[in-house]
C-alpha positions in Angstrom: 20.1 -22.6 -25.2 17.9 -20.1 -27.0 17.1 -16.7 -25.6 13.7 -16.8 -27.2 12.1 -17.6 -23.8 13.9 -14.9 -21.9 12.1 -11.8 -20.8 13.5 -8.4 -21.5 15.0 -6.3 -18.7 12.2 -3.7 -19.1 9.5 -6.4 -18.6 11.3 -7.8 -15.6 11.7 -4.3 -14.0 8.0 -3.5 -14.8 6.8 -6.7 -13.1 9.1 -6.1 -10.2 7.7 -2.6 -9.7 4.1 -3.7 -9.9 4.6 -6.6 -7.5 6.4 -4.2 -5.0 3.6 -1.8 -5.1 1.0 -4.6 -4.6 3.0 -5.9 -1.7 3.2 -2.5 0.0 -0.5 -2.0 -0.7 -1.6 -5.3 0.8 0.8 -5.4 3.8 0.0 -1.8 4.8 -3.7 -2.4 4.4 -3.6 -5.4 6.6 -1.6 -3.7 9.3 -3.7 -0.6 9.3 -6.9 -2.6 9.3 -5.8 -4.7 12.2 -4.8 -1.7 14.2 -7.7 0.7 13.4 -10.9 -1.3 12.7 -11.7 -1.8 16.4 -11.5 1.9 17.4 -12.1 3.6 14.1 -15.4 2.7 12.4 -14.2 4.4 9.1 -12.0 1.4 8.5 -14.9 -1.0 8.3 -13.3 -3.7 6.1 -10.1 -4.5 4.3 -11.2 -3.0 0.9 -11.9 0.4 2.5 -8.5 0.2 4.1 -6.9 -0.8 0.8 -8.6 2.3 -0.8 -7.1 4.5 1.9 -3.6 3.0 1.4 -3.9 3.4 -2.4 -4.8 7.1 -2.0 -2.0 7.5 0.5 0.6 5.8 -1.7 -0.3 8.0 -4.7 -0.1 11.0 -2.4 -3.6 12.2 -3.4 -4.8 12.2 0.2 -8.5 13.0 -0.1 -8.8 13.3 3.7 -12.0 11.2 4.0 -10.3 8.6 6.1 -7.6 9.0 8.7 -6.0 6.8 11.4 -6.7 7.7 15.1 -4.3 5.4 16.9 -0.6 6.1 17.3 0.3 2.7 15.8 -2.0 3.4 12.9 -0.4 6.8 12.3 3.0 5.2 12.5 2.1 2.6 9.8 0.7 5.3 7.6 3.9 7.4 8.0 5.9 4.4 6.9 3.6 3.8 4.0 4.0 7.4 2.9 7.7 7.1 3.0 7.7 3.9 1.0 5.3 5.4 -1.5 7.6 8.4 -1.9 10.6 6.2 -2.3 9.0 4.5 -5.3 
């Protein structure tokens, strides 16, 4: 068997990191949207929520959006911890 088709460890790790970040982004966005969109008009659609999660994961935190429910705040706290762990 030839190793010509094998991917390098660096490429594997890079793809693994990108997929992990995307999973955190989409799962957190879905959870926050489901909890917040009924009571918080700022989270009007999934893409606005995904923007909020991306800003939160990168620790930029513009402050233009914020959760108002206890469950939403808990999900955001977990997202911040996951973003910091990356």
